[in-house]
C-alpha positions in Angstrom: 23.8 12.0 24.3 26.6 9.2 23.9 25.9 5.8 25.4 22.4 6.1 25.7 19.8 4.2 23.9 16.9 5.7 22.2 13.7 3.8 23.9 11.3 3.4 20.9 7.7 3.0 21.9 5.6 0.2 20.1 3.4 1.1 17.2 0.7 -1.2 18.5 -0.3 -2.3 21.8 -3.2 -4.5 22.9 -4.9 -3.8 26.0 -7.3 -6.5 27.3 -9.3 -6.1 30.7 -8.8 -8.7 33.1 -11.6 -11.4 33.0 -12.4 -10.7 29.4 -12.2 -13.0 26.6 -10.2 -12.4 23.6 -13.4 -10.9 21.6 -13.2 -7.7 23.4 -9.9 -5.8 23.0 -8.5 -2.3 22.9 -5.8 -1.6 20.3 -3.5 1.3 21.1 -2.2 2.8 17.8 0.7 5.3 18.4 1.4 8.1 15.9 -2.1 7.9 14.5 -5.0 10.1 14.3 -8.7 10.3 13.0 -7.5 9.7 9.4 -6.8 5.9 10.1 -9.1 5.7 13.1 -12.5 6.6 11.2 -11.5 4.8 7.9 -10.4 1.7 9.9 -13.4 1.7 12.0 -15.8 1.8 8.8 -13.8 -1.2 7.5 -14.1 -3.4 10.6 -17.8 -2.5 11.2 -18.7 -4.0 7.9 -17.7 -7.3 9.4 -21.2 -9.2 10.6 -19.3 -10.8 13.5 -18.3 -7.4 15.0 -20.9 -6.1 17.8 -19.0 -2.9 18.4 -16.1 -0.8 17.1 -14.9 2.4 18.0 -12.1 4.7 18.7 -11.3 7.8 20.6 -8.1 10.1 20.7 -7.0 10.4 24.3 -5.8 13.9 24.1 -5.3 16.5 21.3 -1.6 16.8 22.2 -1.1 13.1 22.0 -0.7 11.2 18.7 -2.3 7.9 19.6 -5.8 6.2 19.4 -7.6 3.7 21.3 -9.4 1.4 18.9 -11.8 -0.9 20.6 -13.3 -4.0 19.0 -16.0 -6.4 20.5 -16.9 -9.6 18.6 -19.8 -11.9 18.5 -19.7 -15.5 19.0 -16.3 -16.1 20.4 -14.4 -14.7 17.4 -11.0 -13.1 18.6 -10.9 -9.4 18.1 -7.5 -9.7 16.3 -9.1 -11.2 13.2 -11.6 -8.5 12.3 -8.9 -6.0 13.2 -6.2 -7.6 10.8 -9.1 -8.0 8.1 -9.9 -4.5 8.4 -6.4 -3.3 8.0 -6.0 -5.5 4.9 -9.2 -4.4 3.3 -8.3 -0.6 3.9 -4.8 -1.4 2.2 -6.7 -2.9 -0.7 -9.1 0.0 -1.1 -6.2 2.5 -0.8 -4.1 0.8 -3.5 -7.2 0.6 -5.8 -7.6 4.5 -5.3 -3.9 4.9 -5.9 -3.8 2.8 -9.1 -6.8 4.6 -10.5 -5.5 8.0 -9.8 -2.2 7.0 -11.5 -4.0 5.6 -14.5 -6.3 8.9 -15.0 -3.0 11.0 -14.6 -1.2 9.0 -17.2 -4.3 9.1 -19.5 -4.5 12.9 -19.0 -0.8 13.3 -19.8 -1.0 11.1 -22.9 -3.8 13.2 -24.2 -1.9 16.4 -23.6 1.1 15.2 -25.3 -1.0 14.2 -28.2 -2.6 17.6 -28.5 1.1 19.3 -28.8 
Protein backbone atom coordinates (compact mmCIF):
# COMPACT_ATOMS: atom_id res chain seq x y z
CA UNK A 1 0.00 0.00 0.00
CA UNK A 2 1.33 3.38 -0.95
CA UNK A 3 2.01 5.84 1.82
CA UNK A 4 2.00 3.34 4.69
CA UNK A 5 5.10 2.63 6.68
CA UNK A 6 5.83 -0.92 7.67
CA UNK A 7 6.01 -1.23 11.45
CA UNK A 8 8.96 -3.36 12.46
CA UNK A 9 8.82 -5.10 15.78
CA UNK A 10 12.03 -5.09 17.80
CA UNK A 11 14.26 -8.15 17.72
CA UNK A 12 14.84 -7.97 21.48
CA UNK A 13 12.78 -6.53 24.32
CA UNK A 14 13.53 -6.39 28.04
CA UNK A 15 10.65 -6.92 30.47
CA UNK A 16 11.18 -6.24 34.14
CA UNK A 17 8.45 -6.61 36.74
CA UNK A 18 7.73 -3.49 38.73
CA UNK A 19 9.56 -3.47 42.05
CA UNK A 20 12.27 -5.95 41.00
CA UNK A 21 15.93 -5.14 40.64
CA UNK A 22 17.91 -5.39 37.42
CA UNK A 23 19.13 -8.85 38.42
CA UNK A 24 15.78 -10.39 37.44
CA UNK A 25 14.83 -9.75 33.82
CA UNK A 26 12.89 -11.45 31.03
CA UNK A 27 14.23 -10.92 27.54
CA UNK A 28 11.77 -11.40 24.67
CA UNK A 29 13.56 -12.56 21.53
CA UNK A 30 11.42 -12.31 18.40
CA UNK A 31 11.81 -14.65 15.42
CA UNK A 32 13.68 -17.24 17.51
CA UNK A 33 12.96 -20.77 18.68
CA UNK A 34 14.44 -23.68 20.67
CA UNK A 35 17.66 -23.62 18.64
CA UNK A 36 18.81 -20.36 20.20
CA UNK A 37 16.85 -20.71 23.44
CA UNK A 38 18.35 -23.99 24.62
CA UNK A 39 21.94 -23.30 23.54
CA UNK A 40 21.89 -19.80 25.04
CA UNK A 41 20.37 -21.13 28.27
CA UNK A 42 23.24 -23.63 28.50
CA UNK A 43 25.87 -20.91 28.00
CA UNK A 44 24.27 -18.53 30.53
CA UNK A 45 23.91 -21.26 33.19
CA UNK A 46 27.69 -21.83 33.10
CA UNK A 47 28.03 -18.46 34.86
CA UNK A 48 28.26 -19.05 38.65
CA UNK A 49 26.54 -15.71 39.34
CA UNK A 50 23.35 -16.88 37.61
CA UNK A 51 20.80 -18.29 40.03
CA UNK A 52 18.13 -19.13 37.44
CA UNK A 53 17.97 -19.18 33.68
CA UNK A 54 15.18 -20.59 31.56
CA UNK A 55 13.15 -19.93 28.48
CA UNK A 56 9.69 -20.64 27.16
CA UNK A 57 7.99 -20.48 23.82
CA UNK A 58 4.73 -18.65 24.32
CA UNK A 59 2.78 -20.53 21.63
CA UNK A 60 3.77 -22.80 18.72
CA UNK A 61 2.31 -20.34 16.21
CA UNK A 62 4.40 -17.45 17.59
CA UNK A 63 8.09 -17.27 16.76
CA UNK A 64 9.35 -15.69 19.95
CA UNK A 65 10.87 -16.88 23.18
CA UNK A 66 10.76 -15.48 26.69
CA UNK A 67 14.24 -15.84 28.16
CA UNK A 68 14.46 -15.25 31.92
CA UNK A 69 17.63 -14.65 33.93
CA UNK A 70 17.92 -14.17 37.68
CA UNK A 71 21.34 -13.39 39.15
CA UNK A 72 22.98 -13.38 42.57
CA UNK A 73 24.74 -10.55 44.32
CA UNK A 74 23.22 -7.62 42.47
CA UNK A 75 24.74 -8.47 39.09
CA UNK A 76 22.56 -6.98 36.31
CA UNK A 77 20.96 -9.75 34.24
CA UNK A 78 22.08 -8.02 31.04
CA UNK A 79 25.72 -8.94 31.74
CA UNK A 80 25.36 -12.75 31.75
CA UNK A 81 22.93 -12.44 28.82
CA UNK A 82 25.51 -10.53 26.77
CA UNK A 83 28.32 -12.87 27.86
CA UNK A 84 26.22 -15.91 26.94
CA UNK A 85 25.56 -14.51 23.46
CA UNK A 86 29.26 -13.73 22.96
CA UNK A 87 30.36 -17.16 24.23
CA UNK A 88 27.82 -18.88 21.98
CA UNK A 89 29.07 -16.87 18.99
CA UNK A 90 32.65 -17.98 19.76
CA UNK A 91 31.61 -21.65 20.02
CA UNK A 92 29.71 -21.46 16.73
CA UNK A 93 32.67 -19.79 15.02
CA UNK A 94 35.01 -22.52 16.32
CA UNK A 95 32.69 -25.24 15.00
CA UNK A 96 32.44 -23.50 11.62
CA UNK A 97 36.23 -22.99 11.35
CA UNK A 98 36.89 -26.63 12.29
CA UNK A 99 34.32 -27.89 9.80
CA UNK A 100 35.72 -25.76 6.97
CA UNK A 101 39.28 -26.90 7.75
CA UNK A 102 38.26 -30.58 7.65
CA UNK A 103 36.38 -30.08 4.37
CA UNK A 104 39.50 -28.46 2.88
CA UNK A 105 41.69 -31.31 4.14
CA UNK A 106 39.30 -33.83 2.59
CA UNK A 107 39.17 -31.94 -0.71
CA UNK A 108 42.97 -31.69 -0.83
CA UNK A 109 43.34 -35.40 -0.08
CA UNK A 110 40.80 -36.28 -2.80
CA UNK A 111 42.58 -34.01 -5.31
CA UNK A 112 45.93 -35.64 -4.51
CA UNK A 113 44.50 -39.10 -5.24
CA UNK A 114 43.37 -38.08 -8.74
